[in-house]
N, C-alpha and C positions, 0 to 999 in steps of 0.2 A: 618444354624441357623433357628429355627422356631419362630413363633410369641411369644410363651410363654417365650422364652429365651430373646427376644428383648423388650417386652412391659409389663409394670405393669399397670393394669386397676382396677378401683374401680367404681362401679355404685352406685348412690344414688338418693333418691327422694327429696333431699334438693333443695330448690329454687335456680335457676341459679345464680342470682346476690349475694345472700347470700353465696353460695358456693365459688364464686370468692373471696369475702371479707374474708371468713374464711381461704382460702388458703393463702392469703396475710398475715393474722394475724399469722397463723402457721409458715409460712416461716420466719417471723421476730422472732418468739419465739424460733426457732431452729437456730438462728444466721446466717441465710441466708438473702439475700437482693433481692427484686424484682427490676430487671433492666429494665423491660419493660412489657407492657401488650398490646396485640394486639387483637382488636375486629375484627376478621376475617369476621363475619357476616356483620358488618357495611362497611368494606372495599369492600367486594364483592357487597353489595347493591349499593354502589356508581357507580359501573360498570353495574348495572342492573341485577345482579345475586342474587338469593335468596337461602339462606340456613338457617336451624335452628340456634339458638344461638351457637357460636363457638368462644372461646377466648383462646389465648396462653399466658401463664404467663412465662416470662423468669426469672430464679432465679440463684443466684450465692453466693458462700462463698469465699471470697478472699484467705483465707488460703488454701483451697482445690484447687482452680484454680491455685494458685502459685505453689503448690506441683506438679500438673500434667504438667503445662506448662514448668517448669524447667527441667522436664524429657523428654518432647517431645513437641516441639512448634506446630507441626501439630495437636495436640489434640485440639487446639483452634477452629478448624472447627466444633467440637462437643460441644462447649461451647457457651453461658451459657446453663445450664440445662433448658429444657422446659417442662412445665406441660400444656397439652391441656385439655380444659374443653368444652364439647359440649353436646347438647341435642340429645338423642338417643331414639326415641320413646317416652315413657311416663316417662323416667328418664333422669338423666344427668350422663355422663361418665367423669371420670378424668383419663387421661392416661399420661404416660411418657416413654421415652426410658430408660431402666435400665442402669445406669451408668457403671455397670460392663462390659457392651458390649465394652466399650473403651479398656479394657484390652484384650479382645478377638480379636478385630480388629487390635490392635497394640501391640502384645505381646512383641516385642523388646523394647518397651518403659519402661517396668518394673515399672509399676505404683504402685506396692505394694498394700496396703490395702485401698488406698484413694477411688477408685471407689466403693468398697463394703461399706465403711463407708458412703459415700454420698448417695448411694442407700438406705441404712438402714434409714438414716435421712429423705430422701424425701418420702419414703414409709410411715414413721410415720406422716409426714406432711399431706399426702393425707388421711391417715386413720383418723387422728384427724379432718381434715376439712370436710370430707365427712360424 
């Protein structure tokens, strides 16, 4: 599997905090929920390590989560979906693991169209927010 099969990335000049807020707004507008937000830059700074702004937003839609977990409980190790936002040079990057990868990693789970639908929605979230 190559990087393009695994990762969806969108670069933007949008201000970092505005970008995070817009992702949260778009997640809600697409019937997903933000389960957690992790300020990795602040966490590492507490330990004396410095990196540019980096935040991970964990998102979930209960209907989709239930759909995949009832087919394969081990899919839970790939949930919730994560959207990473970080400063990369003079722009900000928004990246996520493509949900369709779940089907490739666990083909026997027979997840149907759920991963593709989640991927389509989250790409739309990213595109709208960025």
